[in-house]
C-alpha positions as CSV (number, residue, x, y, z in Angstrom):
1,M,0.1,0.1,-0.1
2,E,1.3,3.4,-1.0
3,F,1.0,6.4,1.2
4,K,1.2,9.9,0.2
5,I,3.0,12.1,2.8
6,K,1.7,15.8,3.0
7,S,4.8,17.5,3.1
8,S,7.5,17.3,0.6
9,S,10.2,16.5,2.9
10,R,9.2,16.1,6.5
11,F,7.0,13.3,8.1
12,T,4.4,15.0,10.6
13,R,3.3,13.2,13.6
14,A,0.2,12.3,12.1
15,D,1.9,10.8,9.1
16,L,4.2,8.8,11.0
17,K,1.7,7.1,13.4
18,R,-0.8,6.6,10.3
19,V,1.9,4.7,8.2
20,R,3.5,3.0,11.5
21,E,0.1,1.6,12.3
22,A,-0.9,0.7,8.6
23,R,2.3,-1.3,8.5
24,G,1.4,-3.2,11.6
25,W,4.5,-1.8,13.5
26,T,4.7,-1.0,17.4
27,R,6.3,2.1,18.4
28,K,9.0,-0.1,19.7
29,E,9.8,-2.0,16.7
30,L,10.1,1.3,14.8
31,A,12.3,2.6,17.3
32,E,14.5,-0.4,17.0
33,A,14.6,-0.3,13.4
34,L,15.9,3.4,13.4
35,G,18.0,2.6,16.4
36,V,16.2,5.7,18.6
37,S,14.6,5.1,22.0
38,Y,11.0,4.0,22.6
39,A,10.6,7.6,23.9
40,S,11.7,9.2,21.0
41,V,8.8,7.8,18.9
42,V,6.3,8.4,21.5
43,H,7.6,12.0,21.7
44,W,7.3,12.5,17.9
45,E,3.9,11.1,17.5
46,N,2.7,13.0,20.3
47,G,4.2,16.4,19.2
48,I,6.4,16.6,22.2
49,Q,9.5,16.8,20.0
50,R,10.3,17.4,16.5
51,I,11.5,14.7,14.2
52,P,15.3,15.4,13.4
53,A,16.2,15.7,9.9
54,E,18.5,12.8,9.8
55,R,15.7,10.7,11.3
56,D,13.1,12.1,8.8
57,A,15.3,10.7,6.0
58,A,15.7,7.4,7.4
59,L,11.8,7.1,8.1
60,G,11.2,7.9,4.7
61,A,13.7,5.0,3.7
62,L,12.1,2.6,6.1
63,L,8.3,3.5,5.5
64,G,8.6,4.5,1.9
65,G,7.6,8.4,2.5
66,K,9.2,11.0,0.8
67,T,12.6,12.1,1.9
């Protein structure tokens, strides 16, 4: 299934959660795949922290979004 990311270069928190859930991944699985903490993924999805640019590119590669 292909997902369109609203921003041309950044995942939004809603995009991240929507794509992660559609893939059937837990926050823990995504954190492990990215090499970050579970808390980082929670903070990104809840808008507590912005997704760093280097992680945004990794998310795009991992989840199939635009980078």
